[in-house]
PATOR-313738 format. One record per residue (C-alpha): residue in three letters; residue number from 0; x, y, z. Coordinates in Angstrom, 2 decimals. Layout:
BEGIN
{"ala", NUM, {X, Y, Z}} ...
***
This chain:
BEGIN
{"unk", 0, {-3.92, 64.20, 85.79}} {"unk", 1, {-5.14, 67.70, 87.01}} {"unk", 2, {-8.54, 68.59, 86.86}} {"unk", 3, {-10.99, 71.09, 88.66}} {"unk", 4, {-14.47, 69.81, 89.02}} {"unk", 5, {-16.96, 72.65, 90.42}} {"unk", 6, {-19.78, 70.62, 92.04}} {"unk", 7, {-21.92, 73.22, 93.84}} {"unk", 8, {-22.18, 76.90, 94.63}} {"unk", 9, {-24.16, 78.73, 97.37}} {"unk", 10, {-23.95, 82.48, 96.88}} {"unk", 11, {-20.26, 82.99, 95.86}} {"unk", 12, {-19.19, 80.11, 97.87}} {"unk", 13, {-17.92, 76.92, 95.76}} {"unk", 14, {-17.54, 73.24, 96.43}} {"unk", 15, {-15.32, 71.33, 94.08}} {"unk", 16, {-12.90, 68.62, 93.56}} {"unk", 17, {-9.24, 69.20, 92.63}} {"unk", 18, {-7.64, 66.15, 91.33}} {"unk", 19, {-3.85, 65.42, 91.34}} {"unk", 20, {-1.52, 62.54, 90.88}} {"unk", 21, {-1.73, 62.20, 94.65}} {"unk", 22, {-5.06, 61.95, 95.16}} {"unk", 23, {-8.58, 64.15, 95.03}} {"unk", 24, {-8.75, 67.40, 97.20}} {"unk", 25, {-12.17, 68.53, 97.93}} {"unk", 26, {-12.53, 72.16, 98.35}} {"unk", 27, {-12.72, 74.44, 99.88}} {"unk", 28, {-9.68, 73.18, 101.68}} {"unk", 29, {-7.20, 74.58, 104.35}} {"unk", 30, {-3.70, 73.14, 103.96}} {"unk", 31, {-1.48, 72.84, 107.18}} {"unk", 32, {1.88, 74.41, 106.77}} {"unk", 33, {4.75, 72.09, 106.80}} {"unk", 34, {7.27, 74.54, 106.33}} {"unk", 35, {10.58, 72.20, 106.54}} {"unk", 36, {8.88, 69.21, 105.31}} {"unk", 37, {7.08, 68.76, 108.70}} {"unk", 38, {3.82, 70.11, 110.02}} {"unk", 39, {5.31, 71.23, 113.46}} {"unk", 40, {4.47, 68.98, 116.60}} {"unk", 41, {2.38, 66.64, 114.31}} {"unk", 42, {3.02, 63.26, 112.79}} {"unk", 43, {1.81, 62.43, 109.38}} {"unk", 44, {-0.13, 59.72, 110.90}} {"unk", 45, {-1.97, 62.36, 112.91}} {"unk", 46, {-2.57, 64.38, 109.79}} {"unk", 47, {-4.11, 61.64, 107.98}} {"unk", 48, {-6.28, 60.94, 111.15}} {"unk", 49, {-7.27, 64.58, 110.93}} {"unk", 50, {-8.31, 64.18, 107.41}} {"unk", 51, {-5.94, 66.64, 105.96}} {"unk", 52, {-5.93, 66.40, 102.07}} {"unk", 53, {-3.37, 68.81, 101.25}} {"unk", 54, {-0.15, 70.29, 102.87}} {"unk", 55, {2.10, 72.96, 101.98}} {"unk", 56, {6.18, 73.02, 102.07}} {"unk", 57, {8.52, 75.83, 101.63}} {"unk", 58, {10.96, 76.35, 98.53}} {"unk", 59, {13.36, 78.68, 100.31}} {"unk", 60, {13.87, 76.55, 103.49}} {"unk", 61, {13.99, 73.43, 101.72}} {"unk", 62, {16.50, 74.90, 99.15}} {"unk", 63, {18.70, 75.92, 102.21}} {"unk", 64, {18.58, 73.02, 104.07}} {"unk", 65, {18.70, 69.87, 103.46}} {"unk", 66, {18.69, 70.99, 99.70}} {"unk", 67, {16.50, 70.24, 96.98}} {"unk", 68, {18.70, 68.11, 95.00}} {"unk", 69, {19.16, 65.77, 98.25}} {"unk", 70, {15.38, 65.49, 98.36}} {"unk", 71, {15.40, 64.63, 94.53}} {"unk", 72, {17.79, 61.89, 95.04}} {"unk", 73, {15.91, 60.39, 98.16}} {"unk", 74, {12.73, 60.31, 95.85}} {"unk", 75, {11.27, 63.51, 96.15}} {"unk", 76, {9.27, 65.60, 99.04}} {"unk", 77, {6.43, 62.81, 99.17}} {"unk", 78, {8.61, 59.93, 100.08}} {"unk", 79, {11.07, 62.17, 101.99}} {"unk", 80, {8.30, 63.20, 104.50}} {"unk", 81, {6.08, 59.85, 104.11}} {"unk", 82, {3.17, 62.02, 103.05}} {"unk", 83, {1.40, 60.25, 100.06}} {"unk", 84, {-1.62, 62.80, 99.65}} {"unk", 85, {-1.11, 65.98, 97.69}} {"unk", 86, {1.60, 68.69, 98.37}} {"unk", 87, {1.66, 72.28, 97.48}} {"unk", 88, {5.29, 74.19, 97.41}} {"unk", 89, {5.35, 78.00, 97.54}} {"unk", 90, {8.18, 79.68, 95.17}} {"unk", 91, {10.32, 81.15, 97.96}} {"unk", 92, {9.22, 84.43, 96.96}} {"unk", 93, {7.46, 85.68, 100.22}} {"unk", 94, {10.39, 84.45, 102.26}} {"unk", 95, {12.93, 86.11, 100.23}} {"unk", 96, {11.23, 89.37, 100.14}} {"unk", 97, {10.91, 89.29, 103.73}} {"unk", 98, {14.76, 89.31, 104.24}} {"unk", 99, {14.70, 93.02, 103.91}} {"unk", 100, {18.36, 94.09, 104.28}} {"unk", 101, {19.71, 90.54, 103.41}} {"unk", 102, {18.42, 90.63, 99.69}} {"unk", 103, {18.70, 92.75, 96.69}} {"unk", 104, {15.96, 92.88, 93.82}} {"unk", 105, {16.53, 93.31, 90.18}} {"unk", 106, {14.37, 92.59, 87.08}} {"unk", 107, {16.09, 89.30, 86.75}} {"unk", 108, {15.74, 87.84, 90.10}} {"unk", 109, {16.76, 88.15, 93.79}} {"unk", 110, {20.12, 87.90, 95.34}} {"unk", 111, {19.93, 87.22, 99.28}} {"unk", 112, {21.83, 85.95, 102.02}} {"unk", 113, {20.84, 83.15, 103.90}} {"unk", 114, {19.43, 83.34, 107.36}} {"unk", 115, {21.06, 80.31, 108.41}} {"unk", 116, {24.77, 81.06, 107.72}} {"unk", 117, {24.86, 84.27, 105.61}} {"unk", 118, {26.01, 82.54, 102.68}} {"unk", 119, {24.90, 84.44, 99.31}} {"unk", 120, {22.55, 82.94, 96.85}} {"unk", 121, {20.26, 83.83, 93.87}} {"unk", 122, {16.80, 82.90, 92.94}} {"unk", 123, {15.41, 83.60, 89.44}} {"unk", 124, {12.13, 82.38, 88.03}} {"unk", 125, {13.90, 79.74, 86.49}} {"unk", 126, {15.76, 78.83, 89.54}} {"unk", 127, {12.56, 78.69, 91.39}} {"unk", 128, {10.83, 76.36, 89.15}} {"unk", 129, {13.74, 73.86, 88.93}} {"unk", 130, {13.86, 73.74, 92.85}} {"unk", 131, {9.95, 73.06, 93.04}} {"unk", 132, {10.72, 70.30, 90.25}} {"unk", 133, {13.28, 68.70, 92.47}} {"unk", 134, {11.04, 68.62, 95.43}} {"unk", 135, {8.01, 67.21, 93.30}} {"unk", 136, {4.96, 68.85, 94.87}} {"unk", 137, {1.94, 68.41, 93.11}} {"unk", 138, {1.14, 71.91, 92.95}} {"unk", 139, {4.04, 74.48, 92.55}} {"unk", 140, {3.70, 78.43, 92.19}} {"unk", 141, {5.45, 81.11, 90.18}} {"unk", 142, {7.94, 83.05, 91.37}} {"unk", 143, {6.70, 86.51, 92.35}} {"unk", 144, {7.45, 89.92, 93.89}} {"unk", 145, {5.29, 90.36, 97.11}} {"unk", 146, {5.34, 94.16, 97.95}} {"unk", 147, {3.86, 95.91, 101.05}} {"unk", 148, {0.24, 96.56, 99.91}} {"unk", 149, {-0.13, 100.58, 100.33}} {"unk", 150, {2.61, 102.05, 98.17}} {"unk", 151, {1.36, 102.26, 94.68}} {"unk", 152, {4.50, 102.69, 93.13}} {"unk", 153, {6.15, 99.85, 94.76}} {"unk", 154, {3.01, 97.69, 94.03}} {"unk", 155, {3.06, 98.79, 90.42}} {"unk", 156, {6.77, 97.74, 89.97}} {"unk", 157, {6.04, 94.64, 91.64}} {"unk", 158, {3.03, 93.67, 89.54}} {"unk", 159, {5.22, 94.41, 86.21}} {"unk", 160, {8.12, 92.25, 87.93}} {"unk", 161, {5.60, 89.43, 88.76}} {"unk", 162, {4.08, 89.54, 85.24}} {"unk", 163, {7.44, 89.10, 83.57}} {"unk", 164, {8.43, 86.36, 85.97}} {"unk", 165, {5.28, 84.54, 85.32}} {"unk", 166, {6.29, 84.08, 81.77}} {"unk", 167, {9.44, 82.98, 82.60}} {"unk", 168, {8.26, 80.56, 85.12}} {"unk", 169, {5.56, 78.98, 82.66}} {"unk", 170, {8.31, 78.68, 79.84}} {"unk", 171, {10.78, 76.89, 82.41}} {"unk", 172, {8.09, 74.67, 83.58}} {"unk", 173, {7.07, 73.81, 79.96}} {"unk", 174, {10.68, 73.23, 79.04}} {"unk", 175, {11.86, 71.26, 81.80}} {"unk", 176, {9.28, 69.88, 83.95}} {"unk", 177, {6.36, 67.32, 83.76}} {"unk", 178, {3.02, 69.57, 83.60}} {"unk", 179, {1.00, 66.30, 84.00}} {"unk", 180, {2.77, 65.55, 87.10}} {"unk", 181, {3.05, 69.22, 88.48}} {"unk", 182, {0.49, 72.10, 88.10}} {"unk", 183, {1.85, 75.55, 88.02}} {"unk", 184, {-0.35, 78.35, 89.55}} {"unk", 185, {-0.02, 81.94, 88.64}} {"unk", 186, {0.10, 84.41, 91.58}} {"unk", 187, {-1.96, 87.71, 91.20}} {"unk", 188, {-0.42, 90.96, 92.75}} {"unk", 189, {-1.75, 94.34, 92.97}} {"unk", 190, {-1.58, 95.48, 96.66}} {"unk", 191, {-4.91, 97.06, 97.78}} {"unk", 192, {-5.51, 98.75, 94.46}} {"unk", 193, {-8.53, 97.48, 92.26}} {"unk", 194, {-7.15, 98.56, 89.04}} {"unk", 195, {-3.98, 96.92, 89.55}} {"unk", 196, {-5.47, 93.65, 90.78}} {"unk", 197, {-7.71, 93.62, 87.82}} {"unk", 198, {-4.70, 94.26, 85.43}} {"unk", 199, {-2.78, 91.28, 87.17}} {"unk", 200, {-5.68, 89.04, 86.61}} {"unk", 201, {-6.10, 89.81, 82.98}} {"unk", 202, {-2.39, 89.42, 82.21}} {"unk", 203, {-2.16, 85.95, 84.09}} {"unk", 204, {-5.49, 84.58, 82.88}} {"unk", 205, {-3.98, 85.15, 79.57}} {"unk", 206, {-1.19, 82.85, 80.26}} {"unk", 207, {-3.80, 80.04, 80.86}} {"unk", 208, {-2.43, 78.50, 84.33}} {"unk", 209, {-3.95, 75.45, 86.02}} {"unk", 210, {-4.94, 77.48, 89.01}} {"unk", 211, {-4.49, 81.21, 90.30}} {"unk", 212, {-3.35, 82.35, 93.69}} {"unk", 213, {-4.12, 85.78, 95.28}} {"unk", 214, {-0.87, 86.89, 96.88}} {"unk", 215, {0.07, 90.07, 98.66}} {"unk", 216, {-2.56, 90.05, 101.22}} {"unk", 217, {-2.20, 89.40, 105.19}} {"unk", 218, {1.06, 91.28, 104.73}} {"unk", 219, {0.11, 94.51, 106.44}} {"unk", 220, {-3.24, 95.79, 105.21}} {"unk", 221, {-6.42, 95.95, 107.44}} {"unk", 222, {-8.99, 93.22, 107.55}} {"unk", 223, {-11.39, 95.47, 106.00}} {"unk", 224, {-8.94, 96.18, 103.00}} {"unk", 225, {-8.23, 92.60, 102.59}} {"unk", 226, {-11.93, 91.60, 102.31}} {"unk", 227, {-12.18, 94.62, 99.85}} {"unk", 228, {-9.52, 93.47, 97.99}} {"unk", 229, {-11.13, 89.90, 97.56}} {"unk", 230, {-14.33, 91.49, 96.61}} {"unk", 231, {-12.47, 93.00, 93.33}} {"unk", 232, {-10.42, 90.44, 92.62}} {"unk", 233, {-12.00, 87.20, 93.09}} {"unk", 234, {-15.10, 87.59, 90.70}} {"unk", 235, {-12.34, 88.14, 87.85}} {"unk", 236, {-10.84, 85.11, 88.28}} {"unk", 237, {-11.90, 81.94, 85.96}} {"unk", 238, {-14.87, 79.93, 87.30}} {"unk", 239, {-13.51, 76.80, 86.13}} {"unk", 240, {-9.87, 77.07, 87.82}} {"unk", 241, {-9.14, 76.74, 91.47}} {"unk", 242, {-8.49, 79.87, 93.53}} {"unk", 243, {-6.00, 80.08, 96.30}} {"unk", 244, {-5.63, 82.70, 99.02}} {"unk", 245, {-2.22, 82.45, 100.11}} {"unk", 246, {-1.25, 82.86, 104.08}} {"unk", 247, {-4.50, 83.32, 105.28}} {"unk", 248, {-6.07, 80.96, 107.92}} {"unk", 249, {-7.84, 82.56, 110.99}} {"unk", 250, {-11.46, 81.08, 111.40}} {"unk", 251, {-12.99, 84.32, 110.31}} {"unk", 252, {-11.10, 84.90, 107.40}} {"unk", 253, {-11.60, 81.36, 106.23}} {"unk", 254, {-15.46, 81.88, 106.40}} {"unk", 255, {-15.15, 85.38, 104.64}} {"unk", 256, {-12.69, 83.97, 102.05}} {"unk", 257, {-15.15, 80.99, 101.28}} {"unk", 258, {-17.95, 83.46, 101.04}} {"unk", 259, {-16.23, 85.29, 98.41}} {"unk", 260, {-15.50, 82.44, 96.28}} {"unk", 261, {-12.14, 81.11, 97.47}} {"unk", 262, {-11.27, 77.37, 97.20}} {"unk", 263, {-7.74, 76.95, 98.89}} {"unk", 264, {-6.12, 78.41, 101.96}} {"unk", 265, {-2.93, 77.94, 103.85}} {"unk", 266, {-1.44, 79.47, 107.01}} {"unk", 267, {1.02, 78.83, 109.60}} {"unk", 268, {-1.29, 80.34, 112.19}} {"unk", 269, {-2.87, 77.17, 113.83}} {"unk", 270, {0.53, 75.79, 114.45}} {"unk", 271, {2.28, 79.18, 115.48}} {"unk", 272, {-0.66, 79.98, 117.92}} {"unk", 273, {-0.32, 76.68, 119.54}} {"unk", 274, {3.35, 77.13, 120.10}} {"unk", 275, {2.64, 80.32, 121.93}} {"unk", 276, {-0.04, 78.76, 124.03}} {"unk", 277, {-3.32, 79.82, 122.39}} {"unk", 278, {-6.24, 77.68, 121.34}} {"unk", 279, {-8.49, 78.42, 118.40}} {"unk", 280, {-12.27, 78.06, 119.05}} {"unk", 281, {-15.70, 78.57, 117.33}} {"unk", 282, {-16.13, 81.76, 119.43}} {"unk", 283, {-12.32, 83.26, 119.29}} {"unk", 284, {-8.95, 82.67, 120.77}} {"unk", 285, {-8.01, 81.45, 124.29}} {"unk", 286, {-4.77, 82.03, 125.83}} {"unk", 287, {-4.03, 78.97, 127.79}} {"unk", 288, {-1.50, 80.80, 129.85}} {"unk", 289, {-4.32, 82.80, 131.61}} {"unk", 290, {-4.89, 82.23, 135.16}} {"unk", 291, {-8.60, 81.67, 134.57}} {"unk", 292, {-7.78, 78.33, 133.16}} {"unk", 293, {-5.80, 77.26, 136.34}} {"unk", 294, {-8.47, 74.95, 137.88}} {"unk", 295, {-10.83, 74.71, 134.97}} {"unk", 296, {-11.87, 71.03, 134.51}} {"unk", 297, {-13.50, 71.90, 131.15}} {"unk", 298, {-11.97, 70.79, 127.65}} {"unk", 299, {-10.97, 73.79, 125.28}} {"unk", 300, {-14.43, 73.50, 123.75}} {"unk", 301, {-17.27, 71.39, 124.78}} {"unk", 302, {-18.44, 70.57, 121.40}} {"unk", 303, {-14.98, 69.75, 120.02}} {"unk", 304, {-14.48, 65.68, 118.98}} {"unk", 305, {-10.43, 66.06, 118.77}} {"unk", 306, {-8.20, 63.95, 120.81}} {"unk", 307, {-7.06, 66.84, 122.89}} {"unk", 308, {-10.74, 67.70, 124.12}} {"unk", 309, {-11.88, 64.44, 124.43}} {"unk", 310, {-8.94, 63.75, 127.16}} {"unk", 311, {-7.32, 66.75, 128.61}} {"unk", 312, {-8.86, 69.74, 130.51}} {"unk", 313, {-7.83, 73.48, 130.29}} {"unk", 314, {-6.17, 73.19, 133.77}} {"unk", 315, {-3.95, 70.44, 132.39}} {"unk", 316, {-3.05, 72.25, 129.06}} {"unk", 317, {-2.34, 75.50, 131.01}} {"unk", 318, {-0.07, 73.45, 133.11}} {"unk", 319, {1.71, 72.06, 129.91}} {"unk", 320, {1.95, 75.53, 128.38}} {"unk", 321, {3.31, 77.20, 131.60}} {"unk", 322, {5.93, 74.43, 132.02}} {"unk", 323, {6.99, 74.73, 128.37}} {"unk", 324, {6.33, 70.84, 127.79}} {"unk", 325, {6.43, 69.68, 124.21}} {"unk", 326, {3.16, 67.80, 124.62}} {"unk", 327, {1.35, 71.16, 125.38}} {"unk", 328, {2.57, 72.28, 121.98}} {"unk", 329, {1.25, 68.95, 120.25}} {"unk", 330, {-2.07, 68.77, 121.81}} {"unk", 331, {-2.78, 72.64, 121.00}} {"unk", 332, {-1.62, 72.27, 117.38}} {"unk", 333, {-3.84, 68.76, 117.22}} {"unk", 334, {-6.99, 70.93, 118.31}} {"unk", 335, {-6.26, 73.97, 116.34}} {"unk", 336, {-5.88, 71.96, 113.12}} {"unk", 337, {-8.89, 69.99, 113.94}} {"unk", 338, {-11.11, 72.89, 114.28}} {"unk", 339, {-9.99, 74.29, 111.02}} {"unk", 340, {-10.12, 71.15, 108.91}} {"unk", 341, {-13.63, 70.31, 110.44}} {"unk", 342, {-14.71, 74.09, 109.60}} {"unk", 343, {-13.82, 73.40, 105.95}} {"unk", 344, {-15.67, 70.19, 105.72}} {"unk", 345, {-18.81, 71.73, 107.47}} {"unk", 346, {-18.55, 74.84, 105.06}} {"unk", 347, {-18.46, 72.30, 102.06}} {"unk", 348, {-21.28, 70.48, 103.52}} {"unk", 349, {-23.26, 73.73, 103.64}} {"unk", 350, {-22.33, 74.50, 100.17}} {"unk", 351, {-23.51, 71.35, 98.80}} {"unk", 352, {-26.83, 71.72, 100.71}} {"unk", 353, {-27.20, 75.13, 99.54}} {"unk", 354, {-27.21, 76.60, 102.92}} {"unk", 355, {-23.84, 78.36, 103.19}} {"unk", 356, {-25.06, 81.52, 103.69}} {"unk", 357, {-26.95, 80.86, 106.76}} {"unk", 358, {-23.88, 78.76, 108.16}} {"unk", 359, {-21.58, 81.53, 107.63}} {"unk", 360, {-23.98, 84.32, 109.11}} {"unk", 361, {-24.62, 81.93, 112.24}} {"unk", 362, {-20.65, 81.33, 112.62}} {"unk", 363, {-19.60, 84.88, 112.20}} {"unk", 364, {-22.30, 86.26, 114.58}} {"unk", 365, {-20.83, 84.36, 117.35}} {"unk", 366, {-17.22, 84.67, 116.54}} {"unk", 367, {-15.29, 87.13, 118.73}} {"unk", 368, {-12.14, 88.42, 116.81}} {"unk", 369, {-8.94, 89.67, 118.57}} {"unk", 370, {-8.10, 92.08, 115.57}} {"unk", 371, {-9.54, 95.70, 116.45}} {"unk", 372, {-9.19, 96.38, 112.94}} {"unk", 373, {-11.57, 93.49, 111.69}} {"unk", 374, {-14.96, 94.33, 110.35}} {"unk", 375, {-17.96, 93.49, 112.26}} {"unk", 376, {-18.12, 89.56, 112.37}} {"unk", 377, {-21.47, 89.48, 110.70}} {"unk", 378, {-20.64, 91.02, 107.59}} {"unk", 379, {-19.93, 88.69, 104.87}} 
***
C-alpha cells in the first residue's frame, strides 16, 4: 500500500509521489497542522479546495482529549474529522519533552502531567505506537527524544534513547499494527553536530523504515545552523525513501529545504501567524494590525488567487484583526495556507521542468525575512 516513486531531480531538489491507502501525495508537500483533529479556522471542505493532500494531527493532544480509544471506536481519525486524504500523526514526543517541569524522562519512557488537568500519564515507545494505531493515520512516527540542539552531552544521550526507542517502536508496530495500512517513519536526531547526525542516520537506515524524518531542528538553533545541519544530513538519507523535515514551514525555509532534497514539511506557522494577525506573502510577512493598512484598498498580495485576496482589502482585514473578529482569523489562515500550498506546487513543477535552481534563486532574491539570524536570502 505504500510506495515512494522518485520522478525527477533538479539539483538536489526532488519531485516524487508517495502512495498511501488514502491516496497519492505529490512531493514536495507541505502538510497543514491539525493539532486536535482540526486545522484551526479551516473547514475540511476548504482544505480540499486549497489542494491540501496531507495534514498532520497530534498524538499527545488527541490522547488526552478526546482519547485515542474514543476515536478508534468512532472509526478512526479519517472518519472522525471527515478527512479522506492522507493523515500523518507525530509521536507526541516533541509535546511531551516541551513540558519541561511537568515531565520526567528515563530510558524506558516519559512520565508527565497533563497540561489540561495535571493528571499523571506515561508514554513509552510502545504506548505511542499503540495510540497511533488507534488514531489510524497513514503515516506514523517513532517516539523520540527531542533535545535542545547545542548541548552535546544532552544530544548524545537523546540520540542513544531515540535509537533504542526506534527499535522498540518498530517491534511494536510489527507486532500489533498493520504495516500495509500505516507507514512508520524513523526520526533522525543529533542536534547541530554532523557526526551525531551521521551516526543517527546509519543506525536508523539499518532498521529499514518506510521513510525518515529529520527531527530536532527549528527548536532554538539559528537559520544558518539549521541549513548547515540539513546540508550534512539529507545527503546521507536513502534516495528511495521520503524525507520529512519536522516543524518547519516558513516560505524561505520551504524553498531552502526543498533545495536540499527534503520531500515533506509541516508547521503550525501559517495558522498561528494568522491568529496573530500576520499574513505571509512572496516578499515577507505583513502585520495586518499596522496603521499603514488602515485605508489600503489593495489585497494582501495582488498576484494571489486565493478567496481572501480576490474579495477583501487590507483595510477590511485590518479592521477584522483589530476587532478580534473570527472572520479575520479565517481569511488570513486561508490566505497563508494558499500561499504555502501554491509555493509547493510551483516548486514541484520547476523540479519536473529542470528549472528549480532558477525558481529558488528568483524567489529568495526578493523575499524579505524577519529573522535577523537568517542567512542571506539568495543563498541556497
